[in-house]
C-alpha positions as CSV (number, residue, x, y, z in Angstrom):
1,M,-27.6,50.1,18.2
2,Q,-27.3,49.3,14.4
3,H,-30.7,49.1,12.5
4,R,-30.4,46.6,9.9
5,R,-32.1,46.0,6.2
6,T,-33.0,42.9,4.5
7,L,-32.5,43.1,0.6
8,P,-34.8,40.9,-1.9
9,L,-32.0,38.6,-4.3
10,L,-31.8,39.8,-7.6
11,A,-31.3,36.5,-8.6
12,T,-34.6,36.0,-11.2
13,A,-33.5,39.0,-12.6
14,L,-30.3,37.7,-13.0
15,A,-31.3,34.1,-14.3
16,A,-33.3,35.6,-17.2
17,C,-30.0,37.3,-18.3
18,T,-28.4,35.4,-21.4
19,A,-25.1,37.4,-22.6
20,T,-24.8,38.1,-25.9
21,N,-22.6,41.1,-26.5
22,A,-19.5,42.9,-24.8
23,A,-20.2,44.3,-21.7
24,V,-22.4,48.0,-22.0
25,C,-24.7,49.7,-19.9
26,Y,-28.2,48.2,-19.8
27,N,-27.4,45.3,-21.9
28,Q,-28.0,42.7,-19.1
29,L,-29.3,44.4,-15.9
30,S,-32.6,46.9,-16.4
31,A,-32.4,50.5,-15.7
32,A,-35.3,50.6,-13.4
33,Q,-33.0,48.5,-11.4
34,F,-30.4,50.3,-11.7
35,P,-30.8,54.0,-12.0
36,N,-27.3,54.9,-12.5
37,C,-24.6,53.0,-15.1
38,A,-21.2,54.1,-16.1
39,A,-18.8,52.0,-18.8
40,L,-15.4,51.7,-16.8
41,S,-14.0,50.5,-20.3
42,P,-15.1,48.2,-23.3
43,S,-14.9,45.6,-21.1
44,V,-16.3,46.7,-17.6
45,A,-20.1,48.0,-17.1
46,L,-20.7,49.0,-13.8
47,H,-24.4,49.5,-13.0
48,W,-25.7,50.9,-9.1
49,A,-28.6,52.4,-7.3
50,L,-29.1,54.0,-4.2
51,N,-31.4,54.3,-1.0
52,A,-31.2,56.3,2.3
53,S,-28.8,53.5,3.7
54,H,-27.0,51.2,1.2
55,I,-25.7,51.3,-2.5
56,T,-26.4,47.9,-4.9
57,F,-24.0,47.3,-7.9
58,G,-24.2,45.1,-10.6
59,V,-21.3,44.1,-13.1
60,D,-21.1,43.5,-15.9
61,A,-17.6,42.1,-17.3
62,D,-16.8,40.8,-20.9
63,V,-14.9,37.9,-19.6
64,P,-16.2,34.2,-18.9
65,S,-17.6,33.7,-16.0
66,N,-16.6,29.9,-16.6
67,A,-12.7,31.1,-16.2
68,L,-12.6,34.1,-14.2
69,Y,-11.8,33.4,-10.3
70,W,-11.8,36.7,-9.6
71,F,-12.9,39.9,-10.2
72,A,-12.1,43.4,-7.4
73,I,-13.5,46.8,-7.8
74,G,-13.4,49.6,-5.2
75,I,-13.1,53.0,-4.4
76,S,-9.5,54.7,-4.1
77,E,-8.0,58.0,-2.5
78,M,-6.9,59.1,-5.6
79,G,-6.6,56.3,-8.6
80,G,-3.8,54.1,-7.1
81,M,-3.8,50.9,-5.4
82,F,-2.2,51.9,-2.1
83,G,-5.1,52.9,0.7
84,A,-8.2,51.5,-1.9
85,D,-11.3,50.1,0.1
86,V,-11.5,46.8,-2.2
87,W,-14.6,44.8,-3.1
88,M,-13.9,41.2,-4.4
89,L,-15.8,38.9,-5.5
90,T,-14.3,35.0,-5.7
91,R,-14.8,32.0,-6.9
92,V,-13.9,29.2,-4.1
93,P,-11.3,26.7,-5.0
94,G,-13.1,23.2,-5.8
95,N,-16.3,24.5,-6.8
96,Q,-18.4,26.7,-8.7
97,S,-19.1,28.4,-5.7
98,Y,-18.6,32.4,-4.6
99,V,-17.7,34.8,-2.3
100,M,-17.7,38.6,-1.6
101,M,-14.4,40.0,0.4
102,D,-14.3,43.3,1.5
103,L,-10.8,44.5,1.5
104,F,-8.3,47.2,2.0
105,S,-4.7,47.3,0.3
106,T,-1.9,48.8,2.3
107,T,0.3,48.2,-0.1
108,T,0.4,49.0,-4.0
109,V,0.2,45.4,-4.8
110,R,-2.0,43.1,-1.9
111,P,-5.1,43.7,-0.7
112,V,-6.0,42.2,3.3
113,P,-8.9,40.7,4.3
114,D,-11.4,43.8,6.5
115,S,-11.5,42.6,10.1
116,E,-14.8,43.9,9.7
117,Q,-16.9,42.6,6.2
118,D,-19.4,45.2,4.6
119,V,-20.0,44.2,1.3
120,F,-22.4,41.3,0.6
121,L,-23.2,39.3,-2.6
122,L,-26.5,39.4,-3.6
123,T,-26.5,37.3,-7.0
124,P,-23.7,35.5,-8.0
125,P,-22.3,35.0,-11.6
126,P,-24.1,32.5,-13.8
127,P,-21.9,30.0,-15.7
128,S,-21.1,31.8,-18.9
129,N,-18.9,31.3,-21.7
130,I,-19.4,34.7,-22.5
131,N,-19.4,37.4,-19.5
132,T,-19.5,37.9,-16.0
133,L,-22.7,39.3,-14.5
134,F,-23.3,39.8,-10.6
135,T,-24.4,42.1,-8.0
136,F,-23.8,43.1,-4.4
137,T,-24.3,46.1,-2.1
138,R,-22.5,47.8,1.1
139,P,-23.3,50.5,3.3
140,I,-23.2,54.3,2.3
141,E,-21.7,54.9,5.3
142,T,-19.6,52.2,7.8
143,C,-17.6,53.9,10.1
144,D,-14.8,51.7,9.1
145,T,-12.2,52.9,8.9
146,S,-10.8,50.7,6.0
147,D,-14.0,51.9,3.9
148,Y,-14.7,55.3,2.7
149,P,-18.0,56.5,2.5
150,I,-20.3,57.2,-0.3
151,I,-20.5,60.8,-0.3
152,Q,-22.9,62.6,-1.8
153,G,-22.1,64.8,-5.0
154,R,-18.5,64.2,-4.3
155,S,-16.5,62.4,-7.2
156,H,-14.7,59.0,-6.3
157,H,-12.1,57.1,-7.5
158,M,-12.6,53.9,-8.9
159,I,-10.5,51.0,-9.5
160,W,-11.0,47.6,-10.9
161,A,-9.0,44.7,-12.1
162,Y,-10.2,40.9,-12.8
163,G,-8.1,37.7,-13.2
164,Q,-7.6,33.8,-13.8
165,G,-5.4,33.0,-11.0
166,D,-6.8,31.3,-7.8
167,P,-6.9,34.2,-5.5
168,T,-6.9,32.0,-2.3
169,G,-3.4,30.2,-3.8
170,V,-0.2,30.5,-2.7
171,A,1.0,32.7,-6.1
172,L,-2.1,35.2,-5.4
173,P,-3.3,36.4,-8.2
174,H,-1.1,37.7,-10.9
175,R,-0.5,41.2,-11.6
176,P,-3.2,42.3,-14.3
177,S,-2.5,43.3,-17.7
178,D,-3.6,47.1,-18.4
179,S,-6.4,45.5,-20.5
180,D,-7.9,44.1,-17.0
181,R,-7.4,46.7,-14.8
182,G,-8.4,50.3,-14.6
183,N,-9.7,53.3,-12.9
184,A,-12.8,56.7,-13.4
185,Q,-13.8,59.2,-11.6
186,I,-17.5,58.8,-10.9
187,V,-20.1,60.3,-8.8
188,L,-21.9,58.0,-6.7
189,F,-24.1,59.6,-5.2
190,P,-25.7,62.4,-7.0
191,N,-27.5,65.2,-5.2
192,S,-31.0,65.5,-5.2
193,N,-30.7,68.2,-7.6
194,A,-27.8,68.5,-10.3
195,S,-24.4,68.1,-8.7
196,V,-21.8,70.8,-8.3
197,E,-19.7,69.1,-10.8
198,L,-22.6,68.6,-13.4
199,K,-23.4,72.6,-13.0
200,E,-19.3,73.1,-14.2
201,D,-19.4,71.1,-16.9
202,V,-22.7,72.7,-17.8
203,A,-21.6,76.2,-17.8
204,V,-18.4,75.6,-20.0
205,K,-20.6,73.3,-22.3
206,E,-23.1,76.7,-22.5
207,L,-19.5,78.8,-23.1
208,E,-18.6,76.3,-26.2
209,E,-22.1,76.6,-27.6
210,S,-22.4,80.2,-28.1
211,N,-19.1,80.7,-29.2
212,N,-17.8,82.1,-26.2
213,L,-15.2,79.4,-25.2
214,L,-11.7,79.6,-26.3
215,T,-8.7,77.7,-26.0
216,F,-4.6,77.8,-26.1
217,D,-2.0,75.6,-26.0
218,A,0.8,76.0,-23.8
219,R,3.6,73.6,-24.5
220,F,7.0,73.3,-25.4
221,P,8.4,72.7,-28.9
222,S,8.2,69.4,-30.4
223,T,12.0,70.1,-30.5
224,N,12.5,70.1,-27.0
225,L,14.7,67.2,-25.6
226,I,14.3,65.7,-22.1
227,P,18.1,66.7,-20.1
228,L,20.6,63.7,-19.5
229,R,19.9,64.7,-15.9
230,E,18.2,62.7,-13.5
231,T,16.3,65.8,-12.1
232,S,15.5,68.5,-14.2
233,Y,13.0,71.9,-14.2
234,L,12.8,73.2,-17.3
235,C,10.6,76.7,-18.6
236,S,9.0,78.4,-20.9
237,N,7.4,82.0,-20.9
238,F,4.1,82.5,-23.2
239,Q,2.3,86.0,-24.0
240,L,-1.9,84.8,-23.4
241,P,-3.8,85.9,-26.3
242,V,-6.1,88.0,-24.8
243,Y,-6.2,91.4,-24.8
244,S,-8.9,92.4,-22.2
245,K,-9.3,90.8,-19.2
246,H,-10.6,87.4,-19.1
247,H,-11.2,84.2,-17.4
248,I,-9.7,80.5,-17.4
249,V,-12.7,78.1,-16.3
250,Q,-11.3,75.1,-17.1
251,Y,-7.4,73.3,-17.8
252,E,-6.0,69.6,-18.5
253,G,-2.5,68.1,-19.0
254,I,-1.0,67.1,-22.2
255,V,1.0,64.6,-21.5
256,D,4.2,63.4,-24.4
257,S,6.5,61.6,-21.9
258,S,6.6,59.2,-18.6
259,H,9.3,61.1,-17.6
260,L,7.3,64.0,-16.4
261,H,7.1,64.0,-13.2
262,H,4.5,67.4,-12.7
263,M,3.7,70.9,-14.3
264,V,3.0,74.2,-12.9
265,V,1.6,77.2,-14.7
266,F,3.1,80.3,-12.6
267,G,1.6,83.8,-13.6
268,C,4.0,86.7,-14.6
269,T,3.5,90.6,-13.4
270,S,5.5,92.0,-15.7
271,K,6.9,91.0,-19.5
272,P,9.5,88.2,-19.2
273,T,12.2,87.7,-21.8
274,N,12.6,84.7,-23.7
275,L,8.9,84.1,-24.9
276,G,8.2,80.8,-26.4
277,Q,11.7,79.5,-25.6
278,V,13.1,76.4,-23.7
279,V,15.3,77.0,-20.9
280,D,16.7,76.1,-17.5
281,C,14.3,77.0,-14.2
282,A,17.2,78.2,-12.8
283,S,17.0,81.5,-15.1
284,M,13.3,82.0,-14.2
285,Q,12.7,85.2,-13.3
286,L,11.2,86.2,-10.1
287,D,8.1,88.2,-11.3
288,C,7.0,84.8,-12.7
289,S,6.6,82.8,-9.8
290,Q,2.6,83.2,-8.5
291,I,1.4,79.8,-9.0
292,M,-2.0,79.4,-10.8
293,F,-2.5,75.6,-11.4
294,M,-0.2,72.7,-11.4
295,W,-0.7,68.9,-13.1
296,A,0.6,65.7,-11.7
297,P,0.0,62.1,-12.3
298,G,-3.7,61.1,-11.8
299,K,-5.0,64.6,-12.8
300,G,-7.4,64.8,-15.1
301,K,-9.6,67.6,-16.4
302,T,-10.1,70.7,-13.9
303,V,-13.2,72.4,-13.9
304,L,-13.9,75.5,-12.1
305,P,-16.6,76.5,-9.9
306,I,-19.3,78.3,-11.8
307,E,-18.7,81.5,-9.5
308,A,-15.0,81.8,-10.5
309,G,-11.8,82.0,-13.1
310,Y,-8.5,82.4,-13.2
311,A,-8.0,86.4,-14.4
312,I,-5.6,86.7,-17.7
313,G,-5.1,89.6,-19.9
314,P,-3.5,93.5,-19.2
315,D,-5.6,94.8,-16.5
316,Q,-3.4,95.2,-13.3
317,D,-5.2,92.3,-10.7
318,S,-4.7,89.7,-14.0
319,F,-2.0,87.5,-15.9
320,E,-1.3,88.6,-19.4
321,Y,2.1,86.8,-19.3
322,I,2.8,83.0,-18.1
323,T,5.8,80.8,-17.0
324,L,4.8,76.8,-17.8
325,Q,7.4,74.8,-15.8
326,L,7.8,71.2,-16.3
327,H,9.4,68.7,-13.8
328,Y,11.4,65.6,-15.5
329,N,12.7,62.4,-14.0
330,N,14.9,61.0,-16.1
331,Q,16.5,58.2,-13.8
332,Q,18.4,55.9,-16.5
333,R,19.6,59.3,-17.9
334,S,18.1,58.1,-21.3
335,S,19.0,60.0,-24.3
336,N,16.8,61.8,-27.4
337,I,13.6,61.7,-25.6
338,P,11.5,64.2,-27.3
339,D,8.4,65.6,-25.0
340,S,6.0,68.9,-26.0
341,S,4.2,68.3,-22.7
342,G,1.9,71.6,-20.9
343,F,-1.6,72.8,-20.4
344,R,-4.3,73.1,-23.0
345,I,-6.1,76.0,-21.6
346,Y,-10.1,77.0,-21.7
347,Y,-11.0,80.6,-21.2
348,T,-13.5,83.0,-21.9
349,S,-14.3,86.8,-22.0
350,K,-17.9,86.5,-20.1
351,L,-16.6,87.1,-16.8
352,R,-17.3,85.1,-13.3
353,A,-17.8,86.5,-10.0
354,N,-14.6,86.3,-8.7
355,D,-10.8,85.5,-9.3
356,V,-9.0,82.4,-8.7
357,G,-5.7,82.8,-6.1
358,T,-3.4,80.4,-4.4
359,L,-2.4,79.5,-1.1
360,T,0.4,78.0,-0.3
361,L,0.9,75.9,2.7
362,G,3.6,73.8,4.0
363,S,6.7,73.4,5.3
364,R,10.6,73.6,4.2
365,D,12.1,72.6,7.4
366,I,12.5,68.8,6.3
367,H,15.0,66.5,7.8
368,I,14.3,62.4,7.1
369,P,16.9,60.3,9.1
370,G,18.4,57.2,7.0
371,N,17.9,54.0,7.4
372,S,15.2,54.5,10.2
373,N,12.6,52.2,10.9
374,D,10.2,54.6,11.6
375,Y,8.0,57.1,9.8
376,T,9.0,60.6,10.4
377,A,6.7,63.1,10.7
378,L,7.7,66.7,10.4
379,K,6.7,69.7,13.5
380,P,3.5,70.8,12.1
381,N,3.7,74.0,10.5
382,I,1.8,76.9,11.4
383,C,-0.2,79.8,8.7
384,P,-0.8,81.4,12.4
385,S,-4.0,83.7,13.0
386,E,-1.6,86.8,13.0
387,C,-1.3,86.1,9.0
388,T,-5.1,85.3,8.1
389,S,-6.3,88.5,10.2
390,K,-4.8,90.3,7.6
391,F,-6.9,88.3,5.1
392,P,-9.6,91.1,3.9
393,H,-12.5,88.2,3.3
394,D,-13.6,84.8,3.6
395,L,-11.4,82.2,1.3
396,V,-13.9,79.8,-0.8
397,V,-11.5,77.1,-0.8
398,I,-12.2,74.9,-4.2
399,S,-8.9,72.0,-3.5
400,N,-6.2,70.9,-2.0
401,G,-2.7,70.6,-3.7
402,F,-0.1,68.5,-1.8
403,H,2.9,67.6,-2.9
404,M,5.8,65.4,-1.8
405,H,8.6,63.3,-3.4
406,T,8.5,59.2,-3.3
407,L,9.0,59.0,0.5
408,G,5.5,60.7,1.1
409,F,2.9,58.4,3.4
410,N,0.4,61.2,4.6
411,A,0.2,65.1,4.5
412,S,-3.0,67.2,6.6
413,S,-3.8,70.6,6.8
414,R,-5.8,71.3,9.5
415,L,-8.2,74.6,10.3
416,V,-8.4,75.9,14.1
417,R,-11.3,78.4,14.5
418,Q,-11.2,80.6,17.4
419,G,-9.9,77.8,19.6
420,Q,-11.7,75.1,18.1
421,E,-10.4,72.6,15.2
422,I,-13.1,72.0,13.0
423,S,-13.5,69.4,10.1
424,P,-9.8,69.3,8.5
425,L,-9.1,71.7,5.0
426,G,-7.3,68.8,3.4
427,L,-6.1,65.1,4.2
428,R,-4.5,62.6,2.1
429,Q,-4.3,59.8,3.9
430,Y,-2.6,57.4,1.4
431,Y,-0.3,59.6,-0.4
432,N,1.2,58.0,-3.6
433,F,3.5,59.8,-5.9
434,G,2.5,58.3,-9.0
435,F,-1.1,59.8,-8.5
436,Q,-1.0,63.5,-6.9
437,G,-3.2,66.3,-8.2
438,N,-5.6,67.9,-6.2
439,T,-8.1,66.8,-3.7
440,L,-11.6,68.3,-2.4
441,P,-11.7,69.4,1.1
442,A,-13.3,67.3,3.7
443,D,-15.8,69.8,4.6
444,A,-17.7,70.6,0.6
445,Q,-18.6,74.4,2.3
446,A,-15.0,75.2,3.1
447,V,-14.1,78.7,4.0
448,I,-10.5,80.1,5.1
449,K,-12.0,83.1,7.5
450,P,-9.4,85.9,8.6
451,G,-8.3,84.8,12.1
452,D,-8.1,81.0,11.7
453,A,-4.8,79.0,12.2
454,I,-4.1,76.4,9.4
455,I,-1.7,73.2,10.5
456,T,-0.3,71.7,8.1
457,Q,2.1,68.6,8.6
458,C,3.6,65.5,6.3
459,V,4.2,62.0,7.4
460,Y,7.3,59.9,5.6
461,L,8.0,56.2,5.1
462,P,10.3,54.7,7.0
463,T,13.6,54.8,5.0
464,A,15.5,51.2,6.3
465,G,16.3,49.6,3.1
466,L,15.6,52.6,0.9
467,R,17.9,55.8,1.9
468,S,21.1,55.5,3.9
469,Q,21.7,58.9,4.2
470,P,19.3,61.6,5.5
471,T,16.8,63.2,2.9
472,T,16.2,67.0,3.4
473,L,14.4,70.2,1.0
474,G,14.7,70.2,-2.6
475,E,13.5,69.5,-6.0
476,S,15.2,66.5,-7.2
477,T,13.3,63.0,-6.9
478,Q,15.4,61.8,-4.5
479,D,15.2,65.0,-1.8
480,E,11.4,65.7,-0.5
481,M,8.8,68.5,-0.5
482,C,6.0,69.5,1.9
483,Y,3.8,71.7,0.3
484,N,-0.5,72.4,-0.1
485,F,-1.4,74.3,-3.1
486,V,-4.6,75.3,-1.7
487,T,-7.3,77.0,-4.5
488,Y,-9.6,78.7,-3.3
489,Y,-11.6,82.3,-4.5
490,P,-11.8,85.6,-4.2
491,A,-8.1,86.0,-5.0
492,L,-5.9,88.1,-2.5
493,K,-3.8,90.6,-3.8
494,A,-0.9,90.8,-1.3
495,I,-0.3,86.7,-0.2
496,D,0.2,83.6,-2.0
497,T,2.4,81.8,0.8
498,C,2.0,81.5,4.7
499,I,4.5,79.1,5.9
500,S,6.4,79.3,9.3
501,S,9.8,78.4,10.3
502,S,9.9,75.5,13.1
503,K,12.8,77.0,14.6
504,Q,11.3,80.2,15.4
505,N,7.5,81.6,16.0
506,I,8.1,83.6,12.6
507,A,6.1,83.3,9.5
508,F,6.0,84.0,6.3
509,C,2.9,86.2,5.0
510,S,3.5,87.8,1.7
511,L,3.8,87.2,-1.9
512,K,6.0,84.2,-2.8
513,Q,8.3,87.3,-4.9
514,N,9.1,88.5,-1.3
515,V,10.9,85.2,0.5
516,G,14.3,86.8,-1.2
517,L,14.4,88.9,1.9
518,G,14.9,86.6,4.2
519,I,14.5,86.8,7.8
520,S,15.4,90.0,7.7
521,V,14.7,93.8,9.4
522,Q,13.2,94.7,6.3
523,A,11.0,91.5,5.7
524,V,9.6,92.3,9.6
525,Q,8.9,95.8,8.8
526,K,7.6,95.3,5.5
527,G,5.0,93.1,7.1
528,F,6.2,90.2,5.5
529,L,7.4,88.3,8.2
530,I,5.6,87.7,11.0
531,P,5.6,87.0,15.2
532,Y,3.1,84.5,16.2
533,A,2.0,82.2,19.5
534,S,1.1,78.5,19.2
535,P,-2.5,78.0,19.1
536,S,-4.1,76.6,21.5
537,F,-7.5,74.6,20.4
538,V,-9.7,71.6,21.1
539,P,-9.1,69.0,19.0
540,Y,-11.6,68.1,16.5
541,S,-13.5,65.3,17.6
542,P,-16.1,63.7,14.4
543,V,-18.8,62.0,14.8
544,C,-20.0,59.2,12.7
545,T,-23.2,57.4,12.4
546,P,-23.1,54.3,10.6
547,S,-26.4,53.5,8.0
548,A,-28.3,50.5,8.2
549,Q,-26.3,47.4,7.7
550,V,-27.1,45.2,4.9
551,V,-28.2,41.5,5.8
552,V,-28.4,38.8,3.1
553,A,-28.8,36.0,5.3
554,P,-26.4,32.8,3.7
555,S,-27.1,28.9,3.7
556,Q,-25.6,26.6,6.2
557,S,-23.1,25.7,3.5
558,D,-22.4,29.2,1.9
559,A,-21.6,30.4,5.8
560,V,-18.6,27.7,6.1
561,I,-17.7,28.2,2.5
562,L,-16.9,32.2,3.6
563,S,-15.6,31.4,6.6
564,Q,-13.0,28.5,5.0
565,T,-11.9,31.5,2.1
566,F,-11.7,34.3,4.8
567,L,-9.4,32.2,6.7
568,L,-7.1,31.2,3.8
569,F,-7.2,35.1,2.7
570,A,-6.1,35.9,6.1
571,A,-3.5,33.2,6.7
572,M,-1.8,34.2,3.0
573,F,-1.1,37.8,4.2
574,L,0.1,36.8,7.3
575,A,2.4,34.4,5.9
576,A,3.7,36.9,3.3
C-alpha cells in the first residue's frame, strides 16, 4: 500500500510576488523554500526542493501569464522530445483556471496523457502582464514506466517549452521557436556530500588554477570543404604536443556545421603519415584504429573520473599520435560548405591512478527488411565469458556510447554474472539519431568482471513508408549500425573489441587492428577468435518501491475541470 503525504500550499508566498524583471533565480521565489535553482535560459528559471519522498518545483518564466496558454517542462533521456516525461501546465479553455498534466512523448511532436497522473499543481500562476510563476510537485520515484525517477547524483536532461496556442484545441500547441524551448543538464537530486560530477569539475578547476591544465585543439583547417557526397568520412592525423606521459582529463566537441553526423578520435600505435592533412578515411592506417572518445549530437563537455585519464605521450602504453575522423551527412549535396570542427582536449602532466580504455560491443550482422510494419530486433550479440575471462582485472564502467543510425529505436547491453542477469550495463530506451552521446550505466557502481557475459541488442523502427529495400551494415546514414562503445578503467592492453558472429558461436576478442585476419585458423591460434557456449541465466527482475504519493485535494469545481481537460487531451490524441 502506498503512503500518502499532504503538502502545504505555497499560495501565500506566490501571492506576495510582483514580477518586475526577467526570470532569474530567486527574483520571485526564496532560497529558503527552494534551496536549488538553475537558469534554464535568460527567460526561464527553475527552482526546486526535495524531501525523502517528493520533489517540488517553482517555475519563473519571462512570459506574461495573461497570454500564456501552456508551459511544459520535463525529463528526457538525452535531450530530445522522443521518450520524454513531460509535465504541462495548461489554461482551461474559457476561464483563467489552470491544470497540471502528466504526459509522455511517444513521438518527437506530441506528448500523450499518462494513464497515471503523478504530477500535482500546488499554486497556479497569478494574473500578470510580465511573467508566469507557478509551483508543482511529483514523487521522486513513481514506478510508472512513463515517468523518469529522480536519481540521486545523476545529471538529468531537462527540456522545456511554452506557447500561446490552446493545447486542447484541434490545432494543438504550435511548434515552439528556438527562443520558446530548450534543454539543459541538471543534477536535481544532489548527493548528501559533493556529487561525483562536482568533484570531477573541481579536480579540473584545481588543475587550471595551479597552471597544470593544458589544452590542444584537434580541428580540421578552415579551408576544409564538406564533400559533395551524401555520406563521407574525412580524417586528419595529429601529433599531440607532449614529450612525456600525460593524461587527458576533459574534452568537448567544437562543431561548425549542421552537416556533421559524429566525430571520433582514434589513438595511433605508430607515427601516421600525412600529419595535419585532411584525407578520405579509406586511407586511414590500421595502426590508428583504437577508439579513444567520440562526439555525437546531444553530447556536451565530458569530464573524466578523478581516478583516471586517457594516456598520451611517447610511452609504450600511451598515444603520441591521434586520428580525428569526421562523418558528414550532406543529403542535399550542397557545395562550398566550410567546416573546421574537431575537439578541444584538456590534459595534464599530473597523472591519475589509471588509464582509460574503450571496449567495443555490438553487432555486425544487420538485416532490416524493407516495407515492414514490425520493429526489427537483431539477434542478441554476445561478448562471452570465454572472452572476459581473459581480462586481468575488473573494468570500472564510466559510460556507454550506443550508436545506431536513423532507424534506431532502442539498444541495451545486459550483464550476466555466474548465471544471474544483474542490473543492465547500459540502456537507451528511446534512441534518437539527433541526440546521441554517452549515457551512464544503470548501476552507478557498475563493473565488468572477468567471466561476465555481456549481451548487446539493437531494435529498429518499422520501415513501412520509409524504406522499400533491406537495410544492412554500412557507414552511410541510410545504412545501419549497432555498437556500444563502453568507456572504462583501468585500460586493457590486449582487448578493445568483443563482438560475436550470430551465425556461429565464435567471438572476436582482441584489438580492432586484428579484425583483418577474419575467421581464420591463424586468428583462432592467436586467440583472437574464441568459440563459446551461449550462456544460460536467470533474467534480471528489478524491484521498484514508489515514493509516498502527494495528495493535493482539489475543490469540486477543479476536479471537474481536470477531468474534462484530461478527456479533451485523450480524445484529441486518440483521434490524431
